[in-house]
C-alpha positions in Angstrom: -72.2 -50.6 -100.9 -69.9 -48.5 -102.7 -71.3 -45.0 -104.3 -71.9 -46.2 -108.1 -70.5 -44.5 -111.1 -72.7 -46.7 -113.0 -75.4 -47.5 -110.9 -73.9 -50.9 -110.2 -70.1 -50.4 -110.1 -67.0 -48.2 -108.9 -67.2 -44.4 -107.9 -66.3 -41.7 -110.2 -66.6 -38.1 -109.6 -68.8 -35.7 -112.0 -67.0 -32.9 -113.8 -68.3 -29.5 -112.5 -67.7 -25.8 -113.0 -68.0 -22.6 -111.2 -67.9 -19.2 -112.6 -64.9 -17.0 -112.4 -61.8 -15.6 -114.4 -59.9 -17.8 -116.8 -56.4 -16.0 -115.9 -54.0 -18.6 -114.4 -54.0 -18.6 -110.5 -52.1 -20.3 -107.8 -55.0 -20.9 -105.9 -58.0 -23.3 -106.1 -61.5 -21.0 -106.9 -62.7 -19.3 -110.1 -61.3 -20.4 -113.2 -60.0 -23.7 -111.5 -60.5 -27.5 -112.4 -60.8 -29.9 -109.3 -60.2 -33.7 -110.1 -59.4 -37.1 -108.6 -56.0 -38.2 -109.1 -55.7 -41.9 -108.1 -53.1 -44.5 -107.5 -52.4 -47.5 -105.1 -56.1 -47.9 -104.2 -56.3 -44.2 -103.0 -57.5 -41.0 -104.4 -57.3 -37.3 -103.6 -58.6 -34.1 -105.0 -56.4 -31.5 -106.9 -57.1 -28.2 -108.4 -55.5 -27.0 -111.8 -56.3 -23.8 -113.8 -58.1 -24.2 -117.2 -54.8 -24.0 -119.2 -53.4 -27.1 -117.4 -51.0 -25.1 -115.0 -50.8 -24.4 -111.2 -51.6 -28.1 -110.1 -52.5 -28.1 -106.2 -53.1 -30.9 -104.0 -56.3 -30.2 -102.1 -57.0 -33.4 -99.8 -54.5 -35.9 -98.3 -56.7 -38.2 -96.4 -55.2 -41.6 -97.5 -58.6 -42.7 -98.6 -60.6 -42.2 -101.6 -61.8 -38.7 -101.9 -63.8 -37.8 -105.0 -67.1 -36.4 -106.7 -66.1 -32.8 -105.9 -69.0 -30.1 -106.3 -68.5 -26.7 -106.2 -70.9 -24.2 -104.3 -72.6 -21.8 -106.6 -70.6 -19.0 -104.9 -67.3 -20.9 -105.4 -66.1 -20.6 -102.0 -66.8 -24.2 -100.8 -66.2 -28.0 -102.5 -68.3 -30.7 -101.4 -67.0 -34.1 -101.9 -67.4 -37.6 -100.8 -64.7 -39.6 -98.9 -64.3 -43.2 -97.4 -61.8 -41.7 -94.7 -62.1 -43.0 -91.1 -61.0 -41.9 -87.9 -61.0 -45.4 -86.3 -59.0 -47.8 -88.5 -61.0 -50.8 -87.0 -64.3 -49.5 -88.2 -66.2 -50.5 -91.2 -65.3 -48.1 -94.3 -68.2 -46.2 -95.6 -68.6 -43.0 -98.0 -69.5 -39.9 -96.4 -70.0 -36.3 -97.5 -67.5 -33.5 -96.6 -67.2 -30.0 -97.4 -64.0 -27.7 -97.5 -62.6 -24.4 -98.7 -61.5 -24.1 -102.3 -57.9 -24.4 -101.0 -58.6 -27.5 -99.0 -58.6 -26.2 -95.5 -61.4 -26.3 -92.8 -62.7 -29.9 -94.0 -66.1 -30.6 -92.3 -68.1 -33.9 -92.3 -71.8 -33.2 -93.0 -73.2 -36.9 -92.9 -73.2 -38.5 -89.6 -74.4 -42.0 -90.0 -71.2 -43.9 -90.0 -72.7 -47.3 -90.8 -74.0 -46.7 -94.1 -73.0 -44.8 -97.4 -73.6 -41.2 -98.1 -72.5 -39.9 -101.4 -72.8 -37.8 -104.8 -73.6 -34.6 -103.2 -74.7 -31.6 -105.4 -75.5 -28.1 -104.3 -79.0 -26.3 -105.2 -78.5 -23.2 -107.3 -78.9 -21.0 -104.5 -76.6 -22.8 -102.2 -79.2 -23.4 -99.6 -79.5 -27.0 -99.9 -77.4 -30.1 -100.6 -78.8 -33.2 -102.6 -77.0 -36.5 -102.4 -77.6 -40.2 -102.4 -77.2 -42.8 -99.4 -78.4 -46.3 -98.6 -79.2 -45.2 -95.1 -82.6 -46.8 -95.6 -81.5 -50.2 -96.9 -81.0 -49.2 -100.6 -79.8 -46.3 -102.7 -82.2 -43.4 -102.4 -81.9 -39.8 -102.7 -81.9 -37.1 -99.9 -81.4 -33.6 -99.4 -80.0 -31.5 -96.3 -79.1 -27.9 -95.2 -75.5 -26.9 -96.0 -74.4 -27.9 -92.3 -75.9 -31.3 -92.6 -79.1 -31.0 -90.5 -82.7 -31.6 -91.6 -82.1 -34.5 -93.9 -85.2 -35.5 -95.8 -85.7 -38.5 -98.0 -86.9 -37.6 -101.5 -87.2 -40.9 -103.3 -88.9 -44.1 -102.3 -88.2 -47.1 -104.8 -87.1 -50.4 -104.2 -84.3 -49.8 -106.8 -81.2 -47.6 -106.9 -81.6 -44.0 -107.2 -78.5 -41.6 -107.4 -76.1 -39.1 -109.3 -78.9 -36.1 -108.5 -78.3 -32.7 -110.2 -80.4 -29.7 -109.6 -81.7 -27.7 -112.3 -80.3 -24.1 -112.8 -83.9 -22.6 -111.9 -84.1 -25.0 -108.7 -87.6 -26.3 -110.1 -86.3 -29.8 -111.1 -83.8 -32.4 -110.1 -82.5 -34.9 -112.5 -81.0 -38.4 -111.4 -80.3 -41.6 -112.6 -82.3 -44.7 -111.6 -82.6 -48.5 -112.2 -86.2 -48.6 -111.4 -87.2 -49.8 -114.9 -84.6 -52.5 -114.8 -82.0 -50.5 -116.5 -80.2 -47.2 -115.8 -82.5 -44.2 -117.2 -82.3 -40.6 -116.5 -85.5 -39.2 -114.7 -86.6 -35.8 -113.4 -88.6 -35.1 -110.4 -89.7 -32.0 -108.4 -87.6 -30.6 -105.5 -89.9 -32.5 -103.0 -89.4 -35.8 -105.0 -92.9 -35.8 -106.6 -93.8 -36.5 -110.2 -90.9 -38.7 -111.5 -90.6 -38.7 -115.2 -88.4 -40.9 -117.4 -86.6 -39.0 -119.9 -84.4 -41.2 -121.6 -86.5 -44.0 -122.1 -83.8 -46.4 -123.8 -82.5 -49.8 -123.3 -79.0 -48.8 -122.8 -77.4 -47.3 -119.8 -78.1 -43.7 -119.2 -76.1 -41.9 -116.3 -74.6 -38.6 -114.8 -76.9 -36.1 -116.0 -75.7 -32.6 -116.0 -77.9 -29.3 -116.9 -76.8 -26.9 -119.1 -76.7 -23.3 -117.4 -79.7 -22.2 -119.0 -81.5 -25.4 -118.1 -82.6 -26.0 -121.8 -80.4 -29.2 -122.0 -79.2 -32.0 -120.0 -75.8 -33.6 -121.0 -75.3 -37.4 -120.2 -73.3 -40.6 -120.5 -74.8 -43.5 -122.4 -73.9 -46.9 -124.1 -76.8 -47.1 -126.3 -74.5 -47.4 -129.2 -71.9 -49.3 -127.8 -69.4 -48.3 -125.2 -70.3 -45.2 -123.2 -70.2 -41.7 -125.0 -71.5 -38.1 -124.1 -74.9 -37.3 -125.2 -77.1 -34.1 -125.0 -80.9 -33.7 -124.9 -83.6 -31.3 -124.6 -84.7 -30.9 -120.9 -88.0 -32.8 -121.7 -85.7 -35.8 -123.0 -86.5 -35.0 -126.7 -83.8 -35.0 -129.4 -80.8 -36.8 -127.9 -77.8 -36.5 -129.6 -74.3 -37.9 -129.4 -71.4 -35.5 -129.0 -68.5 -38.0 -128.7 -67.6 -41.3 -130.2 -67.8 -44.3 -127.9 -64.4 -45.3 -128.7 -62.6 -44.6 -126.4 -65.3 -44.3 -123.9 -66.2 -41.2 -122.2 -68.8 -39.9 -119.7 -69.2 -37.9 -116.7 -70.1 -34.5 -118.5 -70.0 -30.8 -117.1 -71.0 -27.4 -118.7 -69.0 -24.6 -118.4 -70.8 -21.6 -116.9 -71.7 -20.0 -120.4 -72.6 -23.2 -121.9 -70.3 -23.0 -124.8 -68.3 -26.1 -123.5 -68.6 -29.4 -122.0 -65.8 -31.4 -119.9 -65.8 -34.9 -119.9 -64.0 -38.1 -118.5 -62.3 -39.9 -121.3 -61.0 -43.2 -121.0 -62.0 -46.6 -119.5 -61.2 -47.8 -115.9 -59.2 -50.6 -117.3 -56.5 -48.4 -119.1 -53.5 -47.0 -117.4 -53.8 -44.0 -115.7 -51.9 -41.8 -118.1 -54.8 -42.4 -120.6 -57.4 -40.9 -118.4 -57.8 -37.4 -119.4 -60.3 -34.6 -119.6 -61.3 -33.1 -122.7 -63.0 -29.9 -123.6 -66.0 -29.8 -126.2 -67.3 -26.9 -127.6 -71.1 -27.9 -127.7 -72.9 -25.9 -130.2 -76.3 -27.3 -131.8 -75.1 -30.8 -130.6 -72.0 -30.7 -132.8 -68.3 -31.7 -131.6 -66.3 -28.7 -132.6 -63.1 -28.8 -130.8 -61.0 -30.9 -128.1 -58.6 -29.5 -125.6 -56.8 -31.7 -123.3 -56.5 -30.0 -120.0 -55.0 -32.4 -117.6 -52.7 -34.2 -119.9 -53.3 -37.6 -118.5 -52.8 -36.8 -114.8 -56.4 -36.9 -114.1 -58.8 -40.1 -113.7 -61.8 -37.7 -113.3 -62.5 -34.2 -112.8 -64.7 -31.3 -111.8 -64.1 -27.7 -112.9 -64.3 -24.2 -111.3 -65.1 -22.5 -114.8 -63.6 -20.2 -117.2 
């Protein structure tokens, strides 16, 4: 099983930010965007600054590297990859961590016969939450930053994935197919008290908490193709921010909560049509759009401005 973007299809990394300066920098780190650049069936992680300058390739694995996630202190980047040391072995996604310049890559998950994917940091950087099918279907797990002490959090026969920790650390949002379609739930950090927030017949995915924890951005096809929506943290007042044409999703907030980055374009379109746009999210209204990667990115995660 491949780690899903929709819970049933191909993988796409989430957009993500880390705090820092907005001055151009030649190095990955604060004020930078990391994204997947794909071609020939492979994908690597790149970095670029928020002005679309200083492109830097961070991974060169001849595999699919994506779903990048900045550590809270912006010192490390988590990602998933299907790279394998033994070409004759089955291909599975595993979770890795690297420095922000792409150095010192370390593998965190060790069960090579299953997939582990969609990693995200806890707000204090002491835990990593992720999805895995190690127990037969997609469930959510938590581990320490070195990969130790893996604990299973969800126990459902349907797919659970795309976990995202709330800024205060008290809740985990995630996508699940347990109601027969894709919904966004929240649960306690120990996996208890799951609550359906979206309760909609459409497909709701890729939850992303606002920095103050009051909102959750997500993607949904409830009004046609996929668009970016935002709702209150209790699921109330869902508001569509983008038009469903062209489709967009995988939202991520800027550290100050004034902007949302999103993936724009469909998988069937040429690579040049895939780009990251910046939305100013105020009272649920779309105020401005800035093309950051100018068609070079297929999906992205950001280090903040």
